[in-house]
C-alpha positions as protocol buffer text, in pm:
chain_id: "A"
residue {
  index: 1
  type: UNK
  ca { x: 11497 y: 11946 z: 5540 }
}
residue {
  index: 2
  type: UNK
  ca { x: 11342 y: 12146 z: 5815 }
}
residue {
  index: 3
  type: UNK
  ca { x: 11140 y: 11987 z: 6096 }
}
residue {
  index: 4
  type: UNK
  ca { x: 10805 y: 12170 z: 6156 }
}
residue {
  index: 5
  type: UNK
  ca { x: 10594 y: 12099 z: 6466 }
}
residue {
  index: 6
  type: UNK
  ca { x: 10215 y: 12209 z: 6477 }
}
residue {
  index: 7
  type: UNK
  ca { x: 10130 y: 12332 z: 6812 }
}
residue {
  index: 8
  type: UNK
  ca { x: 9767 y: 12371 z: 6941 }
}
residue {
  index: 9
  type: UNK
  ca { x: 9783 y: 12337 z: 7303 }
}
residue {
  index: 10
  type: UNK
  ca { x: 10063 y: 12353 z: 7569 }
}
residue {
  index: 11
  type: UNK
  ca { x: 10310 y: 12365 z: 7271 }
}
residue {
  index: 12
  type: UNK
  ca { x: 10195 y: 12725 z: 7212 }
}
residue {
  index: 13
  type: UNK
  ca { x: 10330 y: 12843 z: 7531 }
}
residue {
  index: 14
  type: UNK
  ca { x: 10573 y: 12580 z: 7633 }
}
residue {
  index: 15
  type: UNK
  ca { x: 10725 y: 12415 z: 7338 }
}
residue {
  index: 16
  type: UNK
  ca { x: 11025 y: 12292 z: 7525 }
}
residue {
  index: 17
  type: UNK
  ca { x: 11267 y: 12309 z: 7244 }
}
residue {
  index: 18
  type: UNK
  ca { x: 11470 y: 12589 z: 7039 }
}
residue {
  index: 19
  type: UNK
  ca { x: 11238 y: 12731 z: 6787 }
}
residue {
  index: 20
  type: UNK
  ca { x: 11389 y: 12887 z: 6487 }
}
residue {
  index: 21
  type: UNK
  ca { x: 11052 y: 13022 z: 6333 }
}
residue {
  index: 22
  type: UNK
  ca { x: 10702 y: 13060 z: 6467 }
}
residue {
  index: 23
  type: UNK
  ca { x: 10417 y: 13107 z: 6209 }
}
residue {
  index: 24
  type: UNK
  ca { x: 10023 y: 13128 z: 6255 }
}
residue {
  index: 25
  type: UNK
  ca { x: 9909 y: 12794 z: 6098 }
}
residue {
  index: 26
  type: UNK
  ca { x: 9587 y: 12609 z: 6023 }
}
residue {
  index: 27
  type: UNK
  ca { x: 9541 y: 12222 z: 6019 }
}
residue {
  index: 28
  type: UNK
  ca { x: 9244 y: 12116 z: 5803 }
}
residue {
  index: 29
  type: UNK
  ca { x: 9043 y: 11806 z: 5880 }
}
residue {
  index: 30
  type: UNK
  ca { x: 9108 y: 11810 z: 6256 }
}
residue {
  index: 31
  type: UNK
  ca { x: 8952 y: 11982 z: 6549 }
}
residue {
  index: 32
  type: UNK
  ca { x: 9034 y: 12033 z: 6909 }
}
residue {
  index: 33
  type: UNK
  ca { x: 8799 y: 11838 z: 7124 }
}
residue {
  index: 34
  type: UNK
  ca { x: 8743 y: 11714 z: 7473 }
}
residue {
  index: 35
  type: UNK
  ca { x: 8800 y: 11349 z: 7350 }
}
residue {
  index: 36
  type: UNK
  ca { x: 9077 y: 11199 z: 7574 }
}
residue {
  index: 37
  type: UNK
  ca { x: 9117 y: 11099 z: 7941 }
}
residue {
  index: 38
  type: UNK
  ca { x: 9462 y: 11174 z: 8099 }
}
residue {
  index: 39
  type: UNK
  ca { x: 9599 y: 11015 z: 8417 }
}
residue {
  index: 40
  type: UNK
  ca { x: 9939 y: 11189 z: 8356 }
}
residue {
  index: 41
  type: UNK
  ca { x: 9878 y: 11558 z: 8345 }
}
residue {
  index: 42
  type: UNK
  ca { x: 9526 y: 11648 z: 8441 }
}
residue {
  index: 43
  type: UNK
  ca { x: 9411 y: 11367 z: 8660 }
}
residue {
  index: 44
  type: UNK
  ca { x: 9497 y: 11025 z: 8841 }
}
residue {
  index: 45
  type: UNK
  ca { x: 9416 y: 10653 z: 8769 }
}
residue {
  index: 46
  type: UNK
  ca { x: 9125 y: 10675 z: 9004 }
}
residue {
  index: 47
  type: UNK
  ca { x: 8989 y: 10999 z: 8856 }
}
residue {
  index: 48
  type: UNK
  ca { x: 9126 y: 11053 z: 8497 }
}
residue {
  index: 49
  type: UNK
  ca { x: 9091 y: 11415 z: 8367 }
}
residue {
  index: 50
  type: UNK
  ca { x: 8922 y: 11496 z: 8049 }
}
residue {
  index: 51
  type: UNK
  ca { x: 9144 y: 11687 z: 7809 }
}
residue {
  index: 52
  type: UNK
  ca { x: 9162 y: 11849 z: 7457 }
}
residue {
  index: 53
  type: UNK
  ca { x: 9317 y: 11674 z: 7188 }
}
residue {
  index: 54
  type: UNK
  ca { x: 9321 y: 11681 z: 6813 }
}
residue {
  index: 55
  type: UNK
  ca { x: 9021 y: 11457 z: 6663 }
}
residue {
  index: 56
  type: UNK
  ca { x: 8976 y: 11403 z: 6293 }
}
residue {
  index: 57
  type: UNK
  ca { x: 8675 y: 11566 z: 6161 }
}
residue {
  index: 58
  type: UNK
  ca { x: 8563 y: 11644 z: 5811 }
}
residue {
  index: 59
  type: UNK
  ca { x: 8532 y: 12000 z: 5717 }
}
residue {
  index: 60
  type: UNK
  ca { x: 8694 y: 12111 z: 6049 }
}
residue {
  index: 61
  type: UNK
  ca { x: 9014 y: 12290 z: 6116 }
}
residue {
  index: 62
  type: UNK
  ca { x: 9235 y: 12400 z: 6388 }
}
residue {
  index: 63
  type: UNK
  ca { x: 9423 y: 12715 z: 6431 }
}
residue {
  index: 64
  type: UNK
  ca { x: 9774 y: 12711 z: 6592 }
}
residue {
  index: 65
  type: UNK
  ca { x: 10150 y: 12768 z: 6545 }
}
residue {
  index: 66
  type: UNK
  ca { x: 10386 y: 12600 z: 6311 }
}
residue {
  index: 67
  type: UNK
  ca { x: 10710 y: 12583 z: 6489 }
}
residue {
  index: 68
  type: UNK
  ca { x: 11026 y: 12525 z: 6288 }
}
residue {
  index: 69
  type: UNK
  ca { x: 11285 y: 12352 z: 6482 }
}
residue {
  index: 70
  type: UNK
  ca { x: 11637 y: 12514 z: 6523 }
}
residue {
  index: 71
  type: UNK
  ca { x: 11863 y: 12376 z: 6249 }
}
residue {
  index: 72
  type: UNK
  ca { x: 12074 y: 12082 z: 6395 }
}
residue {
  index: 73
  type: UNK
  ca { x: 11844 y: 12012 z: 6675 }
}
residue {
  index: 74
  type: UNK
  ca { x: 11597 y: 11795 z: 6491 }
}
residue {
  index: 75
  type: UNK
  ca { x: 11688 y: 11454 z: 6643 }
}
residue {
  index: 76
  type: UNK
  ca { x: 11693 y: 11576 z: 7003 }
}
residue {
  index: 77
  type: UNK
  ca { x: 11371 y: 11768 z: 6958 }
}
residue {
  index: 78
  type: UNK
  ca { x: 11203 y: 11460 z: 6806 }
}
residue {
  index: 79
  type: UNK
  ca { x: 11330 y: 11257 z: 7113 }
}
residue {
  index: 80
  type: UNK
  ca { x: 11199 y: 11522 z: 7345 }
}
residue {
  index: 81
  type: UNK
  ca { x: 10863 y: 11544 z: 7187 }
}
residue {
  index: 82
  type: UNK
  ca { x: 10819 y: 11168 z: 7182 }
}
residue {
  index: 83
  type: UNK
  ca { x: 10904 y: 11136 z: 7552 }
}
residue {
  index: 84
  type: UNK
  ca { x: 10668 y: 11443 z: 7628 }
}
residue {
  index: 85
  type: UNK
  ca { x: 10364 y: 11357 z: 7396 }
}
residue {
  index: 86
  type: UNK
  ca { x: 10376 y: 10968 z: 7382 }
}
residue {
  index: 87
  type: UNK
  ca { x: 10368 y: 10923 z: 7764 }
}
residue {
  index: 88
  type: UNK
  ca { x: 10068 y: 10701 z: 7710 }
}
residue {
  index: 89
  type: UNK
  ca { x: 9901 y: 10514 z: 7417 }
}
residue {
  index: 90
  type: UNK
  ca { x: 9652 y: 10790 z: 7373 }
}
residue {
  index: 91
  type: UNK
  ca { x: 9848 y: 10982 z: 7085 }
}
residue {
  index: 92
  type: UNK
  ca { x: 9970 y: 10906 z: 6745 }
}
residue {
  index: 93
  type: UNK
  ca { x: 10252 y: 11082 z: 6590 }
}
residue {
  index: 94
  type: UNK
  ca { x: 10163 y: 11195 z: 6229 }
}
residue {
  index: 95
  type: UNK
  ca { x: 10303 y: 11417 z: 5965 }
}
residue {
  index: 96
  type: UNK
  ca { x: 10040 y: 11607 z: 5779 }
}
residue {
  index: 97
  type: UNK
  ca { x: 10025 y: 11929 z: 5567 }
}
residue {
  index: 98
  type: UNK
  ca { x: 9988 y: 12249 z: 5746 }
}
residue {
  index: 99
  type: UNK
  ca { x: 9882 y: 12581 z: 5593 }
}
residue {
  index: 100
  type: UNK
  ca { x: 10102 y: 12875 z: 5705 }
}
residue {
  index: 101
  type: UNK
  ca { x: 9945 y: 13228 z: 5745 }
}
residue {
  index: 102
  type: UNK
  ca { x: 10215 y: 13353 z: 5500 }
}
residue {
  index: 103
  type: UNK
  ca { x: 10096 y: 13130 z: 5229 }
}
residue {
  index: 104
  type: UNK
  ca { x: 10348 y: 12860 z: 5253 }
}
residue {
  index: 105
  type: UNK
  ca { x: 10249 y: 12485 z: 5318 }
}
residue {
  index: 106
  type: UNK
  ca { x: 10472 y: 12266 z: 5530 }
}
residue {
  index: 107
  type: UNK
  ca { x: 10467 y: 11916 z: 5653 }
}
residue {
  index: 108
  type: UNK
  ca { x: 10405 y: 11935 z: 6022 }
}
residue {
  index: 109
  type: UNK
  ca { x: 10486 y: 11681 z: 6305 }
}
residue {
  index: 110
  type: UNK
  ca { x: 10149 y: 11644 z: 6495 }
}
residue {
  index: 111
  type: UNK
  ca { x: 10023 y: 11458 z: 6784 }
}
residue {
  index: 112
  type: UNK
  ca { x: 9665 y: 11350 z: 6734 }
}
residue {
  index: 113
  type: UNK
  ca { x: 9439 y: 11132 z: 6941 }
}
residue {
  index: 114
  type: UNK
  ca { x: 9449 y: 10767 z: 6879 }
}
residue {
  index: 115
  type: UNK
  ca { x: 9067 y: 10681 z: 6854 }
}
residue {
  index: 116
  type: UNK
  ca { x: 9154 y: 10303 z: 6915 }
}
residue {
  index: 117
  type: UNK
  ca { x: 9304 y: 10381 z: 7262 }
}
residue {
  index: 118
  type: UNK
  ca { x: 9098 y: 10334 z: 7573 }
}
residue {
  index: 119
  type: UNK
  ca { x: 9168 y: 10670 z: 7687 }
}
residue {
  index: 120
  type: UNK
  ca { x: 8992 y: 10819 z: 7368 }
}
residue {
  index: 121
  type: UNK
  ca { x: 8658 y: 10643 z: 7435 }
}
residue {
  index: 122
  type: UNK
  ca { x: 8496 y: 10941 z: 7601 }
}
residue {
  index: 123
  type: UNK
  ca { x: 8137 y: 11065 z: 7570 }
}
residue {
  index: 124
  type: UNK
  ca { x: 8087 y: 11403 z: 7730 }
}
residue {
  index: 125
  type: UNK
  ca { x: 7741 y: 11526 z: 7840 }
}
residue {
  index: 126
  type: UNK
  ca { x: 7861 y: 11792 z: 8090 }
}
residue {
  index: 127
  type: UNK
  ca { x: 8175 y: 11864 z: 8284 }
}
residue {
  index: 128
  type: UNK
  ca { x: 8305 y: 12021 z: 8597 }
}
residue {
  index: 129
  type: UNK
  ca { x: 8654 y: 12101 z: 8726 }
}
residue {
  index: 130
  type: UNK
  ca { x: 8848 y: 12047 z: 9035 }
}
residue {
  index: 131
  type: UNK
  ca { x: 9209 y: 12159 z: 9126 }
}
residue {
  index: 132
  type: UNK
  ca { x: 9412 y: 11848 z: 9123 }
}
residue {
  index: 133
  type: UNK
  ca { x: 9630 y: 11660 z: 8884 }
}
residue {
  index: 134
  type: UNK
  ca { x: 9987 y: 11715 z: 8790 }
}
residue {
  index: 135
  type: UNK
  ca { x: 9950 y: 12020 z: 8578 }
}
residue {
  index: 136
  type: UNK
  ca { x: 9639 y: 12181 z: 8762 }
}
residue {
  index: 137
  type: UNK
  ca { x: 9272 y: 12177 z: 8677 }
}
residue {
  index: 138
  type: UNK
  ca { x: 9112 y: 11844 z: 8602 }
}
residue {
  index: 139
  type: UNK
  ca { x: 8811 y: 11837 z: 8400 }
}
residue {
  index: 140
  type: UNK
  ca { x: 8573 y: 11535 z: 8445 }
}
residue {
  index: 141
  type: UNK
  ca { x: 8247 y: 11403 z: 8320 }
}
residue {
  index: 142
  type: UNK
  ca { x: 7922 y: 11435 z: 8494 }
}
residue {
  index: 143
  type: UNK
  ca { x: 7610 y: 11263 z: 8430 }
}
């Protein structure tokens, strides 16, 4: 059985694994939202960055890419993605139905925000950016 990964953020431009097929896709019931703090990629322990993650929301949908992992590379890709995406307790790994633009539906491996995690308890009123953090711009709360 093929392993499909739903990409909605950095997986779009930097999947980091061999992709056999890439198809425009939609994930229903989820939205990208500034709902997670990050000390690993967009901030520090002293000044966590605010980042986008998939947050469950009735009636919402998120557009992205469904990436089919190259045959025979599924186990190494899964190990790579777990090391990359599960660097903290902020994400959950789930498998959900993903609608492909060509009419197919596949089960996608997806990393979504764990709303029970401390990093997900964010209330945003306004935000500003600075240039620090491992991957660049850090977004943080104001007010």
